[in-house]
N, C-alpha and C positions, 0 to 999 in steps of 0.2 A: 498537544504543548510542546512538545520538546523538537526543539531546531536539530539544528550540526554540532558536531561532538568540537570542544577543541581542548589539546591538549593542550599538558604543564610543560614549561619549556622548562627546563636548568641552565641558567646561566653559568656556572662556572668558574670562580676569578680566584689566583691563587691565595690561600689564605696564609698573612703577611703576622708574626705575632710576636716580631723581635724587640718591638716595648712594651708589650703591655704582657708577653707571654702569661706566666697565670694571673689570674684575677685576682687571688685570695692574695700572690706576696707582697705587691707594693703598692698600688693605684687604687685612691679612693674611686669609688664606685660613681661616674659620672652619675649627676640628678637628671632625670629624665622627666618632662612630666608631659604624657602621653594621654591623651584624651577617654573617656571611658566612653561605651556603646551609650549613648545616652538620645538618642533620634534614629531612624528611621534613613532609609537614604532616599531622596527623592527619586518619582517618577523618572522615566526612564521612555517611557512612553505618551499616549496623548490621554484624556481622561477618559474620548470613544473608545478605545481600543483598552483601555483597560479595564472598560462597563463592559468587554466584550471575551473579558479573561473573566471578570467574574464568572458571567453566562456560562462558560464554559468548566466553571470550575463547579457550577453549582449544580451539572449535569453527570457529575463520576461520580461513583458507586463510589463509597469507602473506603474501600480496597484498591480499586484508579487512583484516587487523594493520594492515597498515601506512598505507590510504589509513582505518580508523580511528582510529588512533593523533592524525594529524593534524586531521582531524573534529572527537575527542571534544576537542580541547587545543582549537579554534578555539571549539567552545560553554563551557571553564572545563569539562566533567565529570569533575573533577580523579581523583576515586573508578574511573572506569572508564581510564581513561591508565595509573594506577598498575596496576592490573588485566592490560591489554596489555604496559607495560614488566614485570611479571614473570614473566605464562608465556613472549613472545617474545625476551626482552632475550641468554637464553642460545639459543635457536635464529639467530638474524639476528642477524647483525657489526652495530656500532652500528645496531643499531633504536632508540634514540627521536632516532638524527638523520637519521630514512627523513625523505621526502622528497614533495611534490605533484605534480604535472604541473610545477607554475612555480618549481619549485628550492624551495619552499616547506615550511619545519620545522613542526616540533610549537612549536619556542620565538615564530619568529613570528608562528603565528598566538596564541598566548596570549597573547605582550606586548603585540597589538594590538591587542587586544577589551579587556584587564583585568583580564584572568583570574591573582589574584595567586598562587593558592594550586596552581595547573596549575602556574605560572612555574617556583614555587616548589621544587617533586617535579623538572622538569624539569633544572632547574641541578644538585639534589642528586645526579640522575643522570648529571648529567657532561656537558649536553646542550652542543654545543658551539654558536658563536655567528654564524651564516654570513651570507653572502652569498648570496641567493635569487640564481634562473637568470632571473626577468622583467625586472627591475628596482634588478637589485646592492643591494635593500635590508636589513641587515640588523633582527635583533629591536627591535635599541636605535632603528633611524629611524623604528619604528613606534609602537613606546613612545611615545617623543619625543614627535610629529608630536600623538598622539592622547593626549599630555598624561596620561600616565599615571604620575605621580608615584613611585608605592610603585615599579612594577615597572621606572623609568628608575633607583632607586637599588639595588632589588635586580641588577639585569644589572652598575654599575658596582661594586659591592664584590664582589662574588662573585667566590673564586679560583680564575679559568678558566688560571692559571699551571700549575698544576698538571698538568692536560691539554691547555692548550690555547694555547701563545705568542701573546703579544702580537692579545687575544682582540678588544678593545673600542679603538678609533681613532675618537671622537667628532665627529672631524675629514676620515676617509672617505665620498666623497660616494658616493652611488648614480648610477642611468646618466643624472638628472635634473638632475647636477653641485649635485644638495642633499645634505650631512650632518647627522651628527643635531645636533647644533650647531643645524644652521638647522632643522631641524623643528624643535627645542625653543624655538628662538626663536618661529615658529610659533604654538602652543601659547597665547603666552601667557601662559606659568607660572610668576613671578619664583624660585620655592625650582630647580623643575627645572632652568629655566636653571643656576641656581647653580651645580648638582651637576653639568651637565658641564660648566662653567669651569673645574667645580676638577679637575677629572678628569686626571692624569695627559700623557693625550695634548695637551691644551687648552694644552699651552704657549706661553708668550708668545710663541716664534720660529716654531710651525711657525702661528700665531694671525697672524700680521704676514702670512708669504707663502702666507695662505688658504687653509689645508686641508693636508691628508696621504694618504699615500698609497692608495691604495683597497685594500681588505682582499682576498681572493683570493676565486675564484669558489667558490662553494660546490661541494666538494665530496665529498662524500659521496652513497652509493649512492642510488640512486633521482631524479636527478634527471631536469627532464622539458625541454619543449623551449617554444615559444615562450610567447606568446599573457600578457596580465597580471592580476593580482593581488592590485594595489600599495593598500594601505592605506594606504602614507604620500604626503606629498607631492611632490608628484615633478613703460679700455682699452689691449689689450697696447702698451706703450709703451720702442719700440727708442730707447735716447740717444745718439747715435753724438757729442757734443760732454763726455763725460763728462768733468769734468777731475781725478777723484779715484783713478781706476784700480782703481775698483772692482768683484767677480767680479758678471756679471748673469745672471738666469737670467728666463725668461719664465713667470707665473704666474699661472694666471685670466686677470683682467682687469685685472694692475697689475704694475710692474715691482721684481723681486726685487735688493734692493741688501747683499748680503751677508748683512746680517745686517738687515735694513733692508725696507721698501717702499717703491718710490716711487708715489704716488697723482698722480694725471690731473685735475686740476679745471676743471670750468667753471662758475664760477659767477652766470654770465650763461644757462644753456642751461633756458628757461622751454619748459614745453609748454602753448604757445598754441594756441586753440582759432579756428578762420577766419571769421568774421563776414559776408562777403562772401552778398550777396541770391542763392544758385544760380536765384532766377526772372527776374533784370535780363530790362531788355529788351540788345539784342543793341549797342548801345552803349555800353554797361557793358561787358558777355564781351570788347568788344574795346578799352577800357583796360584790363582783365583783366587779361588776353592781352600786351599791353603791357609790365603791368606785370611780367611775371611772372617774364623774367630779371634783372632787376633783385631783387627777391624770392631769384631762386635765387642771385645775386651774393649780398645780404648773409648766405646761409642758410651762402656757402663760407666770409664771412669771421669770421661767428658759429663756424666750427670752426677757428678759428686762437685763441681769443681764451682757451687753456688755460693752466691752471700745473702746476709739479711740485712735489709736494712731499713729501718723504721723514721719515718716520716709521722711529723702530730701537726694539727690546724696553727695556722700562723697566727701568735695573739697578735692582739690589736690590730689586727689585718687589713685597718683603713690607713694604717700610720704604723704602721712595724717596722720603720727608720727611726719614730720619734725624736723627730724634730735634730735629726744629727748624733743625740748624747747612744755613743756608741755599745755599749754597754746590754742597754733598752734594747739595742736592731733587734728582731724577733727574724726573720728573714730566712736563718741556718735554720729552722725547724725543719721549712719545707726541700722535698727535690728540686732540684732545679735542673732542666733541659741537658745545662750546658757536662752539669761533671757527668751527667750518662754518657757523653761524648768522649770528654776527661776520660774517665775510666775505661772504654773499651780504647783510649789512647794510649793507658800502660799500661794496659790486657795487653795487648797487640804484640804480635812474636817477635818482631822485628825491636821492641824497644825494650822489652821485661831484664832481657843481658847485664844493659846500662845499671839494670839499678842496685845490681849486687854489690853486695860490701858493701852497697852508701847508704848516707844516710839522706832518707830525705823527709821534707818538709809540708805539708800540705797547711795554705793559709787561707782564712777563713773556713772552715772545712765544712761546717752546717752540719748537718747529716753524715758528714766522712767516704760520701759512697768513694772518687776519684784514690785518698788515699787507703784506705781498705784493701781496694783490691790492687795497689802495691805488696800491700801486704803479703794479700792472698795471693796472686800470682806469682812473686818475686823474690828471689832470695835477698831484699833490701839486709841489709845493718840494723836499721834502723828506721820507727818510721813513727815519723809525729803530728799527728792530726788536730789542730790548732783552734780556736774560734776564742769568744768571746763572754758571750749574753750565756747566763746563770745557764734556763730551758736547754738552750742549746746544745752546753755543756753537758748539761744530764740526760741528753737525748745518747750523744755522742757517746759516753760512757755507755751508756746501754746498747748501742751499736758493735761495741766489742764481744763487750761481753756475751749480747747473744748469737756470736760467732764462735762461740768456746769450742763447739764439737763437729767443727772444722775443719779437716788436713789441710796443711798446706799443697799449693803441687805445684810446686818452685822442683828445679831440678834435684836437692837431692834427695827427694823420695822417701824419707826415713823419718818426715815429719808426723809425728802423732796428731792427729787431733785437738785443736787449739794452739800446739806448740807454737804457730809460727804469731799470737797473739801475745806472746812474751817480745816479742819484740814493735809493739804498735803503740803509743802511746797518749793521750789528750790530755796536754795541756788547753791549759789560758793563758793567752796571750793578751796586753795590750799597744797596739801598733805606739802607741803614743808614747810609754814606762819600756825603755829598754831595758828596765831588768828582771821585766816577766820575760822577755825570752830568753834560749835557753840559750848557755852557754857556751858548748861546745856548737860549732859551724857546719852548716849544710851543702853538700855531695849539688843538692837537685831540691828544689823548689816550689812545689807546682798552685798552680790554682786557677776554679774557675769563677767567671761572671763575677770577679770581685770588682768592678768598675759602674754605678751608678748615678755617678758625678763629679763631675772636673774635680773638683776644691781637692777629691781622694787619691789624684794622679802625683804628685810629691809626697805625700805622707805613704802609696805602697811600693814605691820604688826606694822610699829610705828603708822603709821595711827587709823590701829585699836583699839589698842592698847588704845590710847589718846580721843578717839575717849566712848568709852566702858564704863560700871561699871563694879566693880571689879565684879560681878556673871550675867555679860550680855553675850551675846552668839554670835557669826560671826557664820553665813550661807552661804555658797559658791557654789557655778554652774561653771565646765568647760570639756570642754572636756576631755577622761579618759586622751589621751595624743597629740602632736603633740602641744606640746605647749613650748614655752621654757623657762626655769625656774621652770615650775610646781612640778619636784622631788626634786629644792631648797628649795618649799615654804615648800612642807612636812617637810626637812629636818630643816626647825626653825620652823619648831610647840614647841618643848621643848625649843628651846633656848629661843621662846619673850613668854616664862612661860604660853603657851596656852597648849591644848591635846586637840586630834581627838578626840568628845567624839565618833560619832559617822561616816559612807563614807555606800556610796550605789549606785550601779549603778541604775540611772532612770527608772522610767517604763516607759513598750511604750504607754503610754499612756499621759503623760506629752514629746514625743514623735509624738503626732497624730496633725493633720492638727487642727489649734487654731481658724481659720478664723469662723465668729462666721453662715455663710451660706453653711460652709461645702466644701466650691468651693477647687478640690483637685487641678486643672492643676495652681488657681493662688498662690496656696498656697507650691504648689510642684517652683513653678517660682521665688517665692520671695522667702524661705527658702528649699533653697532644701536640704542641710544637713542637716536639722534636724533630718528629717525619716532616715536615715544612718547612723549617727554620737553617737557613744556611748560616753556617760555625765556621771559624780557622782557630787553626793548629800556631802558635807560633812556638818556636827555642828562639829564647836571649841568652847573649854569652859574654859575660863578664870585661874575659877579654879574650883573643886567640890562642887555639888551646893545637 
């Protein structure tokens, strides 16, 4: 009954996330009305041909029928699958969920290969969404990995609850530690990723904690032994000085703190290629051997240059801006990728010396990532982390306190653990109320991704001007496009008495994995837009220096 194989081609397109960024943060979930799998697909052959398939199916042994079911689903022979189900469902219990030697079901095979009609038929006959035994992959894993948008949509919206409770979990991980959501990101299909993010199992709290529980092992009859037939893909930190008495649990490569997660960042982390000449003379080799202990010591020192930052679930995630009432804006509870790019920029050795002995203020600091990086990596005189929402301010102060055991890495060399934090202060300021602004003028004002609507542009420039010294500098980072008001912001530069001293695209290094342990999956899960979005670095000055 098996014909020729049809391979699943993955059409990869560049994932654009400039306007969507994290779904958890700013946009209401798009309301989609997908149809449930309430009817089987129509016959694709004549009635006579279907009668012949029924006769063939009847002539098979039970074992042969199970093998053919999975193989026909693999090749998308929907009417052969239809005939097998009709003949054998009454003879073999749970026939539609029978597996091959790798615990792979017909639904796995059809989903992996992109056969929509076959998936529709199997779901109509109540095929369960199970994990296979070889790699703990679900049909959704394989459909997402291969970029099959329609099949992902069908699985996510099928009424499994009538016969299999909690069947679909987009964050459940396979044996390789990859979830269907992670596989979806790899497909580089925006719509597919959006559907996965909108599923109930991708709730904000679970995204922050790095995933969900694994779906149970495939418990259908006929599961097999070892081997692999997978079509899918396939740093913990204990804080002993937590001053906030939060309940902790480890999750993946982050420290889960009650409702949020603490990330450990190393913004000096660089994958450097050694440029030594391996064919040099022995004298040069001896010199390198002498340098090796020093290099190892520097590497050990480098490991200490990490920063802890907690992010929390966004309150009122469907409307975090709360219709413009600034104090209720909860977007600062999460870490935006632009702030990571900004922190990398602030920690760049070519920039750090500029902050020595200077006052630096971060506007709209949120979790405080860039400002904390300035405090940790530079010898700034004072760093002010500012925001307005009470919950955001509480978390900002937590992020200062949680770093109390971290020594400064600036050039002073004599800084004791936590001493640098004496130069870092979190203050609440209302952009509309100048009485809340610091009295002291700033040498540098920094900010990342502050513009999300054009109406905020005049107020932003007013605040920047009001906070800066006459020869002050405003450093700003944001996505290159996709932000309402960005063009208005640039148009207003001259009008507000500034000029753009420099603008450049952020180098790839600034968009690389910032986690201290280098875990790529965790970085992708929490900051998936970071490597695929272009960011701009701006320097604005009040007057020529």
